[in-house]
N, C-alpha and C positions, 0 to 999 in steps of 0.2 A: 275143523278149523282151517286145515291146509287147503281143503277143497274150496271153502268160501273165500279164502285169501287169493287163491289162483283165479277164481271167477272175478273177484273184484279187480285184480290187476288186469285181466283180459278186457273187462269192461272199460277201464280207464284208457287202455291202449286203443281200443276201438273208438272211444269218444274222442281221444286226441287225434287219431287218424282221420276221423270224419271231419273234425274241426279244420285240420290242415287242408283236406280236399275242398271243403266249402270255402275256405279263405282263398285257395288257388283259383276256384271257379269265379269268385267275386273279382279277383284281380284280372282274370282272363276276360271278363265281361266288360271291364272298363274300356271306354273308347274316348280318346282325346283327339280333338281337332286343333291344329296349330296353324295359324296364319302368319306368314313372315313376309314383310314388305320392306324393300330397301334397294340399294344400288351396289356400289363396288365393295364396300366393307362386308356386306352380307354375302355377296357372290364369292369373294375370296374365302370366307369362312364357312360356306354352306356345308361342306363335308364335316367339318368340325362340329357344327351346330347339330346336324342330324345325329352324329355319333353321341353327342352329349344327351340329346333327347331320348335316344334308345337306352342309354345308361340310367337316365333319371326316372323313367316311368315304366311300369309294367302295363301289359295289355296292348292292344293295337293302337297305332298312331297314324292319323291321316294328316299329312303336311301339305298345305297349300301355300306356294311361294311365288311372289312376283319380285324379280330381282334382275340384275344385269348391270354391267359397267356403264356408267353414265345415265342410268335409268331416270326417267322423269315420272313424277306423280300424275301429270295431267296431259303430257304431250308425247307424240311419237319422238323417240330419241334415236340418234344414229351414232354408231361407233364403227369407223372404217366402212365396211360394206354391209354391216348388219343393222337393222332397225327393229325397235320394239315399241309396242303401243304404251300409252300412259297407264300407270297402275290403276287409276280410278276407273278407267274404261276397259280394262282387260277382261278376259273370260273367267278370271278367278272367282268373281262374286257369284256369277250364275252357277258355276260348278259347286261352290260352297252351299248354296241354297238348295241345290238338287240332290244332295246326299240324303240317303234314306235314314230316318230315325234321328233322334236327338243324341248329341254327344254327352258323355258323362261330364266332360269339362272341355271348354274351348279357351285357348290361349292365343294372344295376338302380340305381334312385335312390329313397331314402326321405327325405322332407323334410316340413316343416310338422307335425311331431308336437306335440300339445299342446292342440288344440281340445277333445279329449275331457275334459280337466280341467274345463273350463267347462260340459260337459254332465253333470258329476257322476261320471264314471268315476274309479276309483282309479288311482294310478300303476302298481300291480301289474297291474291289468286291461289298461291301455293297453300296458304292456310286453309282456304276453302276446300281444296282437293284433299288435304290431310283430314280435315273435319269429316268429309264424306266417308272416307275410309274408316275413321274411328267410329262413326255412327253405325256403319254397317256391321262392324265387329261387336260393338256393345249391344246391338240388337240381337246378337247371338249369345248374349250374356257372357261375353269373353272377358277374361282377365287380361288387360292390355298393358304392355310396357312400351314406352316411347323414349328415345334418346333425343335430347336437344342438340343444337349445333355445337361443335367443338370451339366455343368462344375463346377459351384460354389459348388455344393454338392459333386461331385466326387473328386475334388481337395482337399477337406478337409477330405477325407476319409483316415483313417489309414490303414496300411497293414492288421492288424488283422481283422478289420471290412470288408475289401474286401474279405478276405479268408472266413469269416463267411457267407457273402452274397453269394459268389460263391458256397460254399458248400450247402447252403440252396436252391438256385434257379437253379443253373447250376452245379450239382455235377460231371458231366463228364469233366468239363473244367479243364485244368492243366496250364493255362496261369498265369504267375507270375504277381505280382502287378506292378513292374516297367515297364514290357513289356505292360501290359494292359493300363497303364496311357499314354504311348506314342501312342498307337493305338487310344485311346479315343480322344486325341488332334488332331491327323491326320484326323480322321473321322469327327470331328466337323468342322474342317477347310474346308474339302471337301463339307460338307453340306451347309456351308455358301456360298461357291463359287457357288454351284448348285443353291441355292436360287436366287442369283444375276443373274446368266445366264438364268434361266428359268422364271424370273419375278415373283418369289414366295414371299409372305409376310412371313418373318421370325418373329415369336413372341417368344421372349426370356422368359425362365422360371426363376423363382425367387428362390434363395437359401433357403429362409425360407419356401418354399412349402414342403421341405423334412426334415425328422428327422433322426433317426438312420438308416433307410432304405434310401440309397442314390439315388434310382431310382424310387421309388413309391411315389406319392404325398400323403401327410398326409390327413387323413379324414377331419380334421378341415379346410383344405385349398382347398378342392375340389371346393367349390362354387366360391371362388375368382379366382382360377386357370382357370377354364373353362370359366368364364365370360371374362377373359382377352384373352384367346386363341381364342374363337369363335368370339370375337370382331375384330379379325384380318381380317375377311371378311368385305368388304366395305359395304355390304347391311345388315349386322347383327346389329340390334339395341343394342347399348352397355348397355342399361338399362334393357335388358331382364333378368328375374330371371333365375338362373341356379340351383335351388333347386331340390330335389328329387320328382318324381311323387308319386302317391299313392302306398301303399304296394301291392295292387292287381295288379297294372301295373308292378311293379318291379318283382313280382312273375311270371307273364306271360312272361316277357322278360327273366327270368332265364331259362325258359323251352325251348326256341327256339334253334334250332340247325343249324349249317352251312351246306351248300350244300354238302360238301365232308369232311369226317373225317375217321380216323381209330380208332377202339376201340379194344384193345388187338390184333392189327394186322389185324382185319377184317374190310373191307371197308363198310361204311355206307353212304347212299345218302338220302338227305332231299330235297323235292321239294321247289322251290322258286317262288314267295316271301314267306317268312316264317311267315309274319305278315301283316295283313291289319286291320287298325283301323281308322275309319273315313276317312280323307284325307291322312293318312299316310300309306305307303307301305314300307316294309323292306325286302331287300335281304341280306342274311348273308353268308359269305364265310370264 
């Protein structure tokens, strides 16, 4: 009896161990591709978001990001001496299509839409650029989250604050405040319609995320904001912490460069992926 009991216990332990090994192997085989599109808010929180993604998911992660302060969805944009191509025409899409094998899951994020209004693009043109990006992601069976414009913050904006913000971030713009407010409303309505048509999860932004600056999320609200936005993905655990990674990690990420940029008008090319760390690979555009 004792011998049979010992054998039974051993068999259960072996079975349990084999189950754990098989579960680990399945987790290790999971491959997620994540496409992140945005401008200043995404750029400021990029280390935070990568850290959250590593905490949220097991298995390898391939992150394709097109971001940058003042980034346009369709035009070359310039900040001081640095220029970046429009998101819809950058190299991200070719790189995404060239990856070998299908991903277990693809996730997409579209945020920070609106800079192009201050570059003079019409709401219709901007919506067309965003639609192209959404269609390219949904063609990859991506679960896509999009944030609308921060209407609560923008509508409370006084004209003098608008002109101060415009002068600081978009000094070449000459669009008046009444005209801009009408364009903002039109663009937001078009984004909401696009979200419904494309089956995209729209995650609304909160007015208290913004302070004097009507378009950039306050530092004290970044953790709350990104936890809410990333939880728009059905597979993202809502309890995942969205704090900052270590200072060393943040410093390393500050040094990475996009595949194509112009510095003082001279073209610079950086090989991709620009970062490999454990199971994380990052392509930046």
